[in-house]
C-alpha positions in Angstrom: 0.0 0.0 0.0 1.4 3.4 -0.9 2.1 5.9 1.8 -0.5 8.4 0.5 -3.3 5.8 0.8 -2.1 4.8 4.2 -2.2 8.4 5.5 -5.7 8.8 4.0 -6.9 5.7 5.8 -5.4 6.8 9.1 -7.1 10.2 8.7 -10.4 8.5 8.0 -10.2 6.2 11.0 -9.2 9.2 13.2 -12.3 11.1 12.0 -14.5 8.1 12.7 -13.0 7.9 16.2 -13.6 11.6 16.8 -17.2 11.5 15.6 -18.3 8.3 17.4 -16.0 8.3 20.4 -18.7 8.8 23.0 -20.9 6.0 21.5 -18.3 3.3 21.2 -17.7 0.7 23.9 -14.3 0.4 25.6 -13.2 -2.6 23.6 -13.9 -1.1 20.2 -12.1 2.1 21.3 -9.1 0.2 22.5 -9.0 -1.8 19.3 -9.3 1.4 17.2 -6.6 3.2 19.2 -4.2 0.2 18.7 -4.9 0.0 15.0 -4.4 3.8 14.6 -1.1 3.6 16.6 0.2 0.8 14.4 -0.9 2.4 11.2 0.7 5.7 12.2 3.9 3.9 13.0 3.8 2.4 9.5 3.3 5.9 8.0 6.2 7.3 9.9 8.6 4.4 9.1 7.5 4.4 5.5 8.0 0.6 5.5 5.5 -2.1 4.7 5.0 -4.9 7.1 3.4 -8.3 6.7 0.9 -7.4 9.4 -0.7 -4.7 7.2 -3.3 -7.3 6.1 -4.2 -8.0 9.7 -4.5 -4.3 10.5 -6.8 -3.9 7.4 -9.0 -6.7 8.8 -9.1 -5.2 12.2 -10.0 -1.8 10.7 -12.9 -3.4 8.8 -14.2 -5.0 12.0 -14.1 -1.7 13.7 -15.9 0.0 10.9 -18.5 -2.8 11.0 -19.0 -2.2 14.8 -19.5 1.5 14.1 -22.0 0.9 11.3 -24.0 -1.5 13.5 -24.1 1.1 16.2 -25.2 3.9 13.8 -27.8 1.7 12.2 -29.2 0.7 15.6 -29.4 4.3 16.7 -31.0 5.3 13.5 -33.6 2.5 13.7 -34.2 3.4 17.4 -34.9 7.1 16.5 -37.5 6.2 13.9 
């Protein structure tokens, strides 16, 4: 993955965290913080690691958790 895409993904995950921070459970927040820390380290080192695939899957699970939360809140408000 090129460095520009990696930076964009980190920014997107940080925005997601900022917007939904108060609504996420502690486990999801801890997972998101860990993924952000590891991705930021990859951006700074400008190296690719074999664990990038694992970080991508963890990111997808976090996004899934947020989407479930937002969908549940939206359904509840209707």
